[in-house]
Backbone bond lengths (Angstrom), bond angles and torsions (degrees), N, CA, C in turn:
res aa  C-N    CA-C-N  psi(-1)  N-CA   C-N-CA  omega(-1)  CA-C   N-CA-C  phi
1 X - - - 1.476 - - 1.578 114.72 -
2 X 1.355 114.75 -42.28 1.445 119.77 -179.02 1.562 107.50 -61.75
3 X 1.246 118.12 -40.54 1.411 118.94 -178.00 1.610 114.70 -59.95
4 X 1.290 111.92 -36.64 1.577 123.97 174.94 1.561 106.09 -61.41
5 X 1.373 117.37 -47.29 1.420 117.85 -171.38 1.590 107.90 -67.53
6 X 1.352 116.68 -40.12 1.474 123.08 178.87 1.477 110.21 -64.33
7 X 1.359 117.09 -42.12 1.542 116.58 179.81 1.530 106.51 -69.04
8 X 1.375 120.68 -37.08 1.451 118.84 -177.64 1.568 111.28 -67.13
9 X 1.390 110.96 -40.88 1.435 115.88 -177.63 1.547 106.48 -64.36
10 X 1.206 120.34 -42.92 1.496 121.58 -179.30 1.500 110.08 -70.74
11 X 1.275 122.91 -28.79 1.454 122.94 169.66 1.486 114.28 -66.08
12 X 1.377 118.08 -35.55 1.377 122.22 179.04 1.502 107.38 -71.06
13 X 1.274 119.52 -43.22 1.477 118.25 172.17 1.480 117.08 -58.58
14 X 1.302 118.34 -38.00 1.423 125.14 173.66 1.543 112.36 -53.31
15 X 1.396 110.74 -52.72 1.453 121.59 -174.60 1.660 106.39 -64.59
16 X 1.252 114.66 -40.69 1.512 119.89 178.59 1.478 111.20 -63.02
17 X 1.386 114.65 -36.52 1.464 116.17 -179.69 1.582 106.98 -75.25
18 X 1.268 118.56 -36.32 1.485 121.03 -177.38 1.454 108.26 -59.70
19 X 1.470 117.42 -41.79 1.425 124.28 178.67 1.444 113.47 -58.66
20 X 1.364 112.82 -46.65 1.445 125.24 -176.61 1.587 110.39 -62.78
21 X 1.358 112.21 -49.27 1.470 116.75 177.11 1.494 109.84 -64.22
22 X 1.300 121.07 -38.77 1.399 119.23 174.41 1.510 118.04 -55.46
23 X 1.325 111.82 -45.99 1.440 118.62 177.71 1.498 115.39 -62.25
24 X 1.309 111.74 -42.15 1.528 120.44 174.85 1.647 110.35 -57.44
25 X 1.348 107.49 -46.57 1.427 114.41 -175.62 1.516 111.29 -61.59
26 X 1.406 115.89 -39.02 1.452 122.11 -178.66 1.452 109.90 -75.39
27 X 1.327 121.21 -32.71 1.446 123.85 176.59 1.490 110.41 -64.93
28 X 1.202 124.35 -19.37 1.496 130.14 -179.78 1.603 108.30 -66.55
29 X 1.286 110.99 -37.36 1.497 112.98 -175.21 1.578 114.64 -120.17
30 X 1.255 118.30 1.42 1.471 123.67 -175.53 1.557 116.18 -140.01
31 X 1.246 121.78 136.13 1.459 115.67 -178.27 1.458 110.29 -63.33
32 X 1.346 115.62 144.89 1.553 125.97 -168.69 1.596 107.26 -59.91
33 X 1.254 114.73 -39.12 1.457 117.72 -174.42 1.603 110.13 -75.25
34 X 1.273 122.86 -12.08 1.422 126.99 -178.84 1.567 106.76 -98.33
35 X 1.235 120.05 -9.89 1.540 119.82 -178.33 1.529 109.24 -77.72
36 X 1.332 119.47 132.68 1.404 119.48 178.07 1.475 108.36 -106.06
37 X 1.383 110.99 166.18 1.494 117.33 178.58 1.493 107.69 -65.72
38 X 1.262 122.55 -36.96 1.483 124.90 174.49 1.407 112.66 -54.99
39 X 1.283 120.15 -44.91 1.466 125.82 177.50 1.514 107.99 -61.29
40 X 1.321 123.26 -48.06 1.362 127.73 -176.90 1.409 111.50 -64.67
41 X 1.331 122.12 -45.75 1.517 123.95 177.07 1.570 111.77 -66.85
42 X 1.305 117.36 -39.89 1.366 116.75 175.19 1.428 114.70 -59.55
43 X 1.297 116.25 -49.13 1.556 121.71 177.18 1.520 112.45 -59.41
44 X 1.425 116.71 -38.63 1.441 120.98 -179.47 1.533 114.18 -77.66
45 X 1.418 111.66 -18.03 1.414 119.98 -179.15 1.639 109.80 64.38
46 X 1.374 105.81 46.57 1.575 118.89 174.65 1.431 108.94 -126.88
47 X 1.224 114.97 167.11 1.583 120.00 172.65 1.547 107.06 -84.72
48 X 1.376 107.14 161.62 1.432 117.04 179.06 1.638 108.54 -73.36
49 X 1.227 119.13 -23.72 1.532 122.41 173.68 1.554 105.68 -60.95
50 X 1.332 116.76 -53.73 1.388 124.62 -179.64 1.541 114.80 -47.62
51 X 1.354 107.80 -49.24 1.576 115.96 174.62 1.478 111.72 -55.89
52 X 1.411 118.80 -51.85 1.464 121.88 -172.33 1.450 109.60 -76.78
53 X 1.354 122.57 -20.40 1.450 123.35 175.23 1.522 109.11 -68.63
54 X 1.344 119.01 -34.19 1.480 124.67 -170.41 1.564 110.43 -99.91
55 X 1.366 120.35 -33.95 1.381 121.14 -172.42 1.512 113.49 -129.13
56 X 1.346 124.08 155.02 1.337 126.35 171.32 1.478 113.87 -108.04
57 X 1.353 120.93 -14.24 1.431 124.31 176.58 1.494 112.73 -156.84
58 X 1.249 114.25 165.49 1.530 117.29 172.13 1.505 114.80 -57.48
59 X 1.365 111.50 -43.25 1.486 115.99 176.12 1.593 114.10 -56.31
60 X 1.311 110.66 -37.26 1.558 113.60 172.72 1.565 112.07 -66.12
61 X 1.196 120.14 -34.91 1.445 119.66 172.24 1.497 116.10 -60.78
62 X 1.320 115.00 -42.84 1.545 120.79 175.26 1.495 111.90 -67.72
63 X 1.325 114.82 -41.63 1.475 120.13 177.60 1.607 109.56 -54.73
64 X 1.395 110.68 -47.38 1.381 115.97 -177.57 1.511 111.38 -57.29
65 X 1.380 114.02 -48.94 1.512 117.22 -176.07 1.499 111.50 -61.16
66 X 1.332 121.34 -45.33 1.393 123.80 178.59 1.482 110.47 -58.75
67 X 1.276 123.64 -46.21 1.428 127.45 -178.54 1.531 108.60 -66.76
68 X 1.352 117.66 -38.86 1.521 116.36 173.61 1.449 114.54 -60.04
69 X 1.326 116.38 -49.49 1.506 125.41 177.81 1.569 108.34 -54.47
70 X 1.351 120.52 -47.75 1.468 118.94 -179.63 1.473 111.49 -67.89
71 X 1.377 119.49 -35.48 1.485 117.46 178.30 1.588 108.36 -63.63
72 X 1.192 119.24 -44.99 1.454 128.22 -179.96 1.555 108.71 -56.56
73 X 1.375 112.69 -50.36 1.394 115.83 -177.16 1.563 112.34 -67.29
74 X 1.308 117.85 -40.69 1.497 122.68 174.88 1.580 111.58 -60.33
75 X 1.359 110.80 -45.91 1.437 111.26 -177.71 1.382 118.21 -61.94
76 X 1.393 112.35 -43.62 1.491 124.47 179.74 1.641 108.31 -57.95
77 X 1.401 115.09 -30.56 1.475 116.25 179.36 1.410 116.59 -104.33
78 X 1.449 114.25 11.67 1.519 119.87 -176.16 1.521 110.98 55.07
79 X 1.273 126.86 45.13 1.327 131.35 -173.93 1.527 108.54 -92.97
80 X 1.327 116.97 145.94 1.455 125.51 159.17 1.395 107.31 -73.69
81 X 1.411 124.79 115.64 1.469 125.54 -170.64 1.482 103.08 -74.53
82 X 1.367 124.57 -29.40 1.406 122.43 -167.23 1.602 108.25 -79.88
83 X 1.303 115.85 162.87 1.458 115.88 174.25 1.424 119.07 66.43
84 X 1.345 116.86 26.83 1.411 122.55 -178.16 1.450 114.70 -63.06
85 X 1.250 115.38 -29.96 1.476 121.31 -169.82 1.609 108.34 -87.20
86 X 1.281 114.98 68.00 1.404 125.56 177.86 1.610 106.91 -138.65
87 X 1.270 114.72 156.01 1.456 118.68 -177.25 1.666 112.74 -58.41
88 X 1.353 109.79 -34.17 1.426 115.19 -179.98 1.617 113.43 -71.23
89 X 1.236 112.83 -27.45 1.540 119.28 -176.15 1.504 112.10 -96.90
90 X 1.345 118.40 -4.85 1.390 115.41 -176.30 1.579 115.79 -65.20
91 X 1.319 117.05 -29.26 1.404 121.12 -179.08 1.502 110.95 -65.77
92 X 1.260 116.68 -43.88 1.427 123.90 178.75 1.501 113.34 -63.40
93 X 1.380 113.06 -35.95 1.451 121.81 178.37 1.487 112.57 -65.52
94 X 1.291 117.71 -48.53 1.403 125.35 179.23 1.492 117.05 -68.46
95 X 1.445 114.93 -32.27 1.410 120.35 167.57 1.454 112.31 -64.09
96 X 1.401 125.78 -38.32 1.371 129.85 174.67 1.475 111.04 -56.82
97 X 1.359 113.35 -53.58 1.483 124.75 -172.71 1.589 104.63 -60.97
98 X 1.306 118.73 -37.86 1.392 121.90 -175.25 1.621 108.37 -73.22
99 X 1.370 115.68 -37.58 1.433 121.01 176.57 1.510 114.36 -62.12
100 X 1.408 115.87 -23.32 1.471 115.88 -176.39 1.503 107.09 -108.70
101 X 1.392 121.77 28.00 1.402 120.84 -172.53 1.515 117.07 -61.54
102 X 1.331 118.84 -26.29 1.553 119.37 177.41 1.484 106.89 -69.02
103 X 1.306 119.40 -38.58 1.559 122.85 176.00 1.557 110.26 -61.24
104 X 1.368 114.47 -51.56 1.377 123.50 -178.49 1.513 112.14 -55.52
105 X 1.287 116.30 -41.59 1.515 122.94 177.43 1.568 108.61 -57.09
106 X 1.328 115.31 -46.31 1.443 123.97 -178.85 1.581 109.81 -61.99
107 X 1.330 112.35 -46.71 1.506 121.30 174.72 1.482 109.60 -53.48
108 X 1.280 116.13 -57.70 1.413 122.65 -176.85 1.486 117.93 -56.52
109 X 1.370 113.67 -42.75 1.431 121.49 178.67 1.548 108.45 -63.93
110 X 1.376 116.79 -41.32 1.471 121.89 174.79 1.526 119.06 -78.40
111 X 1.313 114.26 5.41 1.531 119.98 -179.89 1.638 105.16 55.02
112 X 1.272 113.45 48.69 1.524 119.22 -179.07 1.583 106.45 -127.58
113 X 1.241 119.63 40.59 1.481 124.10 175.34 1.636 110.28 -71.19
114 X 1.326 112.68 -19.45 1.339 120.00 179.52 1.578 113.17 -68.01
115 X 1.330 111.02 -23.08 1.591 118.22 174.73 1.446 106.58 -67.56
116 X 1.287 120.40 -35.03 1.477 125.18 -176.68 1.468 110.12 -60.96
117 X 1.355 113.31 -51.28 1.413 122.81 -175.60 1.586 114.47 -67.62
118 X 1.329 112.17 -40.32 1.471 122.63 178.07 1.584 107.52 -65.31
119 X 1.205 117.41 -46.17 1.512 121.94 -177.88 1.569 107.89 -64.82
120 X 1.264 115.91 -53.93 1.477 118.96 -174.27 1.573 111.29 -70.62
121 X 1.353 120.01 -33.08 1.386 121.30 172.05 1.506 115.79 -59.09
122 X 1.358 116.01 -38.77 1.422 124.09 -175.75 1.503 104.56 -78.34
123 X 1.308 121.37 -38.79 1.518 120.62 171.18 1.493 122.33 -64.39
124 X 1.302 111.89 -34.23 1.450 120.25 178.10 1.539 114.21 -78.84
125 X 1.341 115.88 -9.11 1.383 120.32 -175.57 1.477 117.54 79.38
126 X 1.230 117.16 19.58 1.487 123.87 179.92 1.598 110.75 -58.68
127 X 1.291 118.11 -26.29 1.432 120.41 -177.58 1.473 113.17 -91.69
128 X 1.431 115.68 -9.58 1.474 120.24 -179.02 1.502 121.04 -78.24
129 X 1.270 113.84 -23.13 1.451 120.21 -172.59 1.554 110.60 -77.07
130 X 1.300 117.85 134.33 1.509 127.29 175.50 1.495 108.15 -90.49
131 X 1.213 125.09 -14.25 1.511 127.65 175.03 1.459 111.31 -76.08
132 X 1.479 111.49 109.59 1.511 112.88 176.65 1.452 119.78 -53.13
133 X 1.381 116.23 -39.67 1.455 119.36 -178.17 1.569 108.25 -64.25
134 X 1.444 117.93 -41.57 1.343 113.33 -173.79 1.651 109.65 -77.45
135 X 1.270 117.54 -32.51 1.413 119.63 169.95 1.592 114.74 -53.70
136 X 1.273 114.94 -46.86 1.508 122.90 177.51 1.531 110.19 -63.40
137 X 1.347 113.78 -39.50 1.557 120.42 -175.37 1.525 103.39 -66.48
138 X 1.391 119.30 -46.39 1.451 119.91 -172.58 1.585 107.64 -73.55
139 X 1.272 118.28 -33.86 1.513 117.36 177.23 1.469 109.25 -63.73
140 X 1.373 116.58 -43.65 1.542 121.17 -174.47 1.552 103.92 -63.16
141 X 1.207 121.13 -47.42 1.490 120.01 -174.04 1.501 105.34 -68.89
142 X 1.360 119.67 -53.15 1.510 123.86 179.04 1.526 111.35 -40.84
143 X 1.390 114.57 -56.57 1.466 116.06 -176.12 1.521 112.18 -67.36
144 X 1.400 115.19 -34.63 1.502 112.39 -178.86 1.532 109.35 -66.58
145 X 1.325 112.67 -36.93 1.465 115.38 -176.55 1.542 110.42 -69.30
146 X 1.319 112.43 -35.04 1.486 116.82 176.56 1.552 107.93 -64.29
147 X 1.297 120.24 -41.89 1.483 117.47 177.38 1.517 112.35 -61.27
148 X 1.435 115.75 -37.93 1.529 118.40 176.85 1.428 110.69 -60.54
149 X 1.469 111.97 -51.62 1.477 117.36 178.96 1.523 113.42 -47.97
150 X 1.341 113.10 -48.62 1.485 117.28 -173.27 1.512 108.37 -57.84
151 X 1.369 117.98 -46.15 1.520 121.05 177.95 1.523 111.65 -59.40
152 X 1.326 110.50 -42.19 1.557 115.72 -172.09 1.515 108.82 -63.89
153 X 1.417 113.18 -44.64 1.473 124.93 -179.94 1.574 112.53 -64.47
154 X 1.419 111.78 -41.95 1.421 120.78 177.45 1.665 111.01 -58.81
155 X 1.232 111.14 -35.79 1.512 118.43 -177.77 1.420 113.79 -99.17
156 X 1.484 113.88 22.54 1.398 118.85 170.28 1.573 117.80 65.62
157 X 1.325 118.15 25.90 1.433 125.14 -176.28 1.425 113.15 54.67
158 X 1.414 112.67 48.28 1.504 118.08 -178.88 1.434 112.98 -52.13
159 X 1.373 117.99 -42.80 1.487 123.89 -177.27 1.539 108.76 -96.54
160 X 1.275 116.91 143.72 1.500 121.86 178.40 1.486 107.57 -70.72
161 X 1.358 119.32 158.67 1.442 123.60 -179.32 1.601 109.92 -53.51
162 X 1.340 122.53 -39.60 1.451 118.89 179.41 1.473 115.75 -58.90
163 X 1.372 119.06 -38.80 1.363 127.05 179.54 1.573 110.97 -65.87
164 X 1.305 112.14 -37.73 1.538 120.49 177.13 1.485 109.67 -63.56
165 X 1.341 117.48 -36.47 1.478 119.79 -179.19 1.616 106.61 -72.78
166 X 1.296 118.73 -39.49 1.493 121.01 170.65 1.477 115.28 -47.88
167 X 1.343 109.78 -50.65 1.517 115.33 -175.38 1.523 109.44 -68.81
168 X 1.264 116.16 -47.74 1.469 115.41 -175.56 1.611 112.79 -68.68
169 X 1.304 115.05 -39.57 1.383 117.81 179.32 1.543 111.76 -56.66
170 X 1.336 107.63 -50.40 1.531 114.38 177.03 1.442 115.60 -58.03
171 X 1.384 117.69 -44.52 1.399 117.68 179.68 1.468 125.24 -83.22
172 X 1.390 110.03 -21.18 1.515 115.29 -178.94 1.579 110.91 -111.32
173 X 1.166 116.94 -40.01 1.505 119.96 -171.58 1.489 116.53 -94.85
174 X 1.393 116.95 -5.92 1.441 118.17 179.61 1.469 110.20 -107.33
């Protein structure tokens, strides 16, 4: 019985990723606001019921994809996913962002960079802390880094991740 549950869960994850990939593919050639659920499900080769069982909005689909990519990135590098917003972890973070630049370009074009911050804030546990000072600190850093990322992406990743770390460490952590 456990094997069936695992296979089913993995099948669900596969379908969710198909939906996410379909949306991203459609966003490459069509404005985000003009993409319909029908187009997404047709492109993903899934039913509308599957879409609505898993997601409540297109933003949720994109958030899922970014979180999935981060989890894979972290697992492949045996990283602790939490507390990424520290000087020590910035290099890993910028390497990850650089690795998903094709998705970032699609998000930027659609004015959906908020999806990136929501997904990563959830993954890094920024919503878990009960300490207000810590919560505000994390938000300050998260939004600041998002602004930096937006500029970096707009300028087509002109600087390599290691240079971005130097700039940020100098301006934020010193």
